[in-house]
C-alpha positions in Angstrom: 85.2 148.8 103.2 87.2 150.1 106.2 89.3 152.2 103.8 90.5 149.2 101.8 90.8 149.3 98.0 88.6 147.2 95.9 91.3 144.5 95.3 92.1 144.4 99.0 88.4 144.0 99.8 88.0 141.1 97.4 91.1 139.3 98.9 89.7 139.8 102.4 86.3 138.4 101.4 88.0 135.5 99.6 89.9 134.6 102.7 86.8 134.9 104.9 84.9 132.6 102.5 87.7 130.0 102.5 88.0 130.1 106.3 84.2 129.9 106.7 83.9 126.9 104.5 86.7 125.1 106.2 85.0 125.7 109.6 81.7 124.5 108.1 83.4 121.4 106.8 85.0 120.6 110.1 81.7 121.0 112.0 79.7 119.0 109.6 82.3 116.1 109.5 82.5 116.1 113.3 78.8 115.7 113.6 78.5 113.1 110.8 81.5 111.1 112.2 79.9 110.8 115.6 76.9 109.1 113.9 78.7 106.8 111.4 80.6 103.7 112.4 81.2 102.1 108.9 84.5 103.3 107.6 83.5 103.0 104.0 80.3 105.1 104.5 82.4 107.6 106.4 85.0 107.8 103.6 82.3 108.4 101.0 80.5 111.0 103.1 83.7 112.9 103.8 84.4 113.0 100.1 80.9 114.3 99.2 81.0 117.0 101.8 84.4 118.2 100.6 83.4 118.3 97.0 80.2 120.1 97.7 81.8 122.8 99.8 84.6 123.2 97.3 82.1 123.8 94.5 80.2 126.3 96.6 83.4 128.2 97.5 84.5 128.2 93.9 81.2 129.7 92.7 81.2 132.4 95.4 84.8 133.5 94.7 84.3 133.4 90.9 81.3 135.6 91.2 83.2 138.0 93.5 86.2 138.5 91.2 84.3 138.6 88.0 81.7 141.1 89.1 81.6 144.2 86.9 83.8 142.8 84.2 83.3 141.5 80.7 82.6 137.9 81.6 83.4 136.4 78.1 86.7 138.3 77.7 87.8 137.6 81.3 87.0 133.9 81.1 88.9 133.6 77.8 92.0 135.3 79.0 92.0 133.4 82.3 91.4 130.1 80.6 94.3 130.6 78.2 96.7 131.6 81.0 95.6 128.7 83.3 95.8 126.2 80.5 99.4 127.1 79.8 100.6 127.5 83.4 98.7 124.6 84.9 98.7 122.1 82.1 99.6 119.1 84.4 97.2 120.3 87.1 94.3 120.5 84.6 95.3 117.1 83.2 95.0 115.6 86.7 91.7 117.4 87.2 90.4 116.0 84.0 91.6 112.6 85.0 89.7 112.9 88.3 86.5 113.7 86.3 87.1 110.7 84.1 87.6 108.4 87.2 84.4 109.8 88.8 82.2 109.7 85.8 83.5 106.6 83.8 84.6 104.5 86.8 87.6 102.6 85.4 88.2 101.7 89.0 86.8 102.3 92.5 88.2 102.5 96.0 88.9 98.9 97.0 89.7 97.7 93.4 93.0 96.1 92.7 94.6 97.7 89.6 97.8 98.0 87.7 98.9 101.3 86.1 102.4 102.4 84.9 103.9 99.1 86.1 102.6 99.6 89.6 100.1 97.1 91.2 98.0 97.9 94.2 94.6 98.2 95.9 93.0 101.6 95.5 92.6 103.2 99.0 91.9 106.8 98.2 90.7 109.1 95.4 91.3 112.8 95.3 91.0 115.7 92.8 94.6 115.5 91.6 95.7 112.0 92.5 94.7 108.6 93.8 96.5 106.3 96.2 97.2 102.6 96.1 98.4 100.1 98.7 101.3 98.5 96.8 101.1 94.8 96.0 104.0 92.7 94.7 107.4 94.5 93.9 109.9 92.8 96.2 107.2 90.6 97.8 106.4 87.3 96.1 102.9 86.7 94.7 100.1 89.2 95.1 100.6 90.4 98.7 101.0 93.8 100.1 104.3 95.6 100.7 102.8 98.1 103.1 103.8 101.1 101.0 101.3 103.7 99.7 101.8 104.8 96.1 100.4 108.2 95.1 99.5 108.3 91.3 98.6 111.4 89.4 95.1 111.1 87.9 96.4 112.3 84.5 98.1 108.9 84.0 94.7 107.3 83.3 94.9 109.1 79.9 98.4 108.0 79.0 98.8 104.6 80.7 96.8 101.4 80.4 94.8 100.6 83.5 94.3 96.9 84.3 91.5 96.3 86.8 91.7 92.9 88.5 88.4 93.1 90.3 86.0 95.0 88.1 82.9 92.9 87.4 84.3 89.4 87.3 86.2 89.1 90.6 88.3 86.1 89.5 91.5 85.6 87.5 93.0 82.6 85.7 96.0 81.2 87.5 98.5 78.7 86.1 100.9 76.4 87.9 103.7 74.9 85.7 105.4 71.6 86.8 108.3 70.1 84.9 109.0 66.4 85.1 111.7 64.2 83.5 111.2 62.5 80.2 111.4 59.2 82.0 108.5 60.1 84.3 105.0 58.8 83.7 103.5 62.0 82.2 100.0 60.6 82.1 100.1 60.0 85.9 101.7 63.4 86.4 98.8 65.1 84.5 96.3 63.1 86.6 98.0 64.2 89.8 97.9 67.8 88.8 94.3 67.7 87.7 93.1 66.0 90.9 94.9 68.6 93.0 93.2 71.4 91.0 89.8 69.8 91.4 90.4 69.4 95.1 91.1 73.1 95.7 88.9 74.7 93.0 86.1 75.0 95.6 87.9 78.0 96.9 85.5 79.8 94.6 81.9 79.0 94.1 81.3 78.0 90.4 77.7 79.3 90.6 78.9 82.7 91.8 81.7 82.8 89.2 79.1 82.1 86.4 76.7 84.7 87.7 79.4 87.4 87.9 80.7 86.5 84.5 77.2 87.0 83.0 76.9 90.4 84.7 80.3 91.4 83.3 79.5 90.1 79.8 76.6 92.6 79.7 79.1 95.4 79.7 82.1 93.7 78.0 82.5 91.1 75.3 83.8 88.4 77.5 83.2 84.8 76.5 84.4 81.8 78.6 83.0 78.5 77.7 84.6 76.6 80.6 85.3 77.7 84.1 86.6 74.4 85.4 90.2 73.5 86.0 92.3 72.2 83.1 95.8 70.8 82.4 98.1 71.3 79.4 101.2 69.5 78.2 104.3 70.9 76.6 107.7 69.4 75.8 110.7 71.4 77.0 114.4 70.9 76.8 114.7 69.3 80.3 111.4 67.3 80.4 107.6 67.4 80.0 105.9 70.5 81.3 102.5 69.9 82.9 100.6 73.2 83.4 97.5 73.4 85.7 95.0 76.2 85.1 92.2 77.2 87.4 90.0 80.2 88.4 90.9 81.8 91.7 89.7 84.9 93.5 92.0 87.8 93.0 93.3 88.1 96.6 93.6 84.3 97.1 96.1 83.4 94.4 99.0 82.6 96.8 96.8 80.7 99.2 95.3 78.5 96.5 98.7 77.9 94.8 100.3 76.8 98.1 97.4 74.4 98.7 97.7 72.9 95.2 101.4 72.5 95.5 101.1 70.7 98.8 98.8 68.2 97.4 100.9 67.7 94.3 104.2 67.2 96.2 102.6 64.7 98.6 101.3 62.6 95.7 104.7 62.8 93.9 106.5 61.6 97.0 104.4 58.4 96.9 105.0 57.8 93.1 108.4 56.4 92.1 107.6 56.8 88.4 107.3 60.7 88.7 110.4 62.8 89.2 110.6 66.6 89.0 113.0 67.8 86.4 115.6 70.6 86.4 118.2 71.8 83.9 120.7 69.0 83.3 123.5 68.1 80.9 123.9 64.5 79.6 126.9 63.0 77.8 126.5 59.9 75.7 129.6 57.8 74.8 129.4 55.4 71.8 132.1 53.1 73.2 133.2 52.1 76.7 135.6 54.6 78.1 139.2 53.4 77.6 142.2 54.4 79.6 145.4 54.3 77.7 148.7 54.3 79.4 150.8 57.3 78.7 154.2 57.0 77.1 157.2 55.5 79.0 
């Protein structure tokens, strides 16, 4: 072909295939994008087009370079070399297949992996991206940073999914009051505040989602209603409120509950918030003795 060697011809054809597929991808996505307004549908369409064209290109190039060779021997040698030289890359590729096929999380889910918490905003062949949550920001709110995580970490690190199936989490609010406080009234105040703001989630919806999730996982909750618990600490009585909240509303619900609790406490003279204190007890009245002459 134009006086080129066989190897040069294969490289030329490979380059033409790559350029041709990139042009096809650009044209197809341009046409599709003009007809799709939903960003989620556009995101999924772009991924499907990319994966399909990548697979076609890989098959064409593989057939070109393996033509006229002992297929079994070639594949064996190439596989051994690739496995050694590209161990991390292959691990990330295998992680991508695991994510696509097993679905430990999807785009839009909130997950925690390797100590990082975030909302998944992108999935690619070698890594996925999260919009970071927490870190230096209190509660479960975004920092604005994008974290890129290699797919291979899904094999070596636990993955906690906040939103898979059952879109609620249990949230607790501890409140410490003094030993002299009316702890029964304190417990009642906390429970009433929880009941007041529990409608942030629909109990019927929570029960329905729990039943769907229980079909795939052995999850058993007998009660989904708010509850309070008492514990004695060094500085007072700890009243802990516990309720179900939607994953992305923890801070909002907590603030609303605390506002209700603090307003009620301000009206009750028998309830005082506790803090670490040191007390000294003297068995006899303090006597001041005059020093020597």
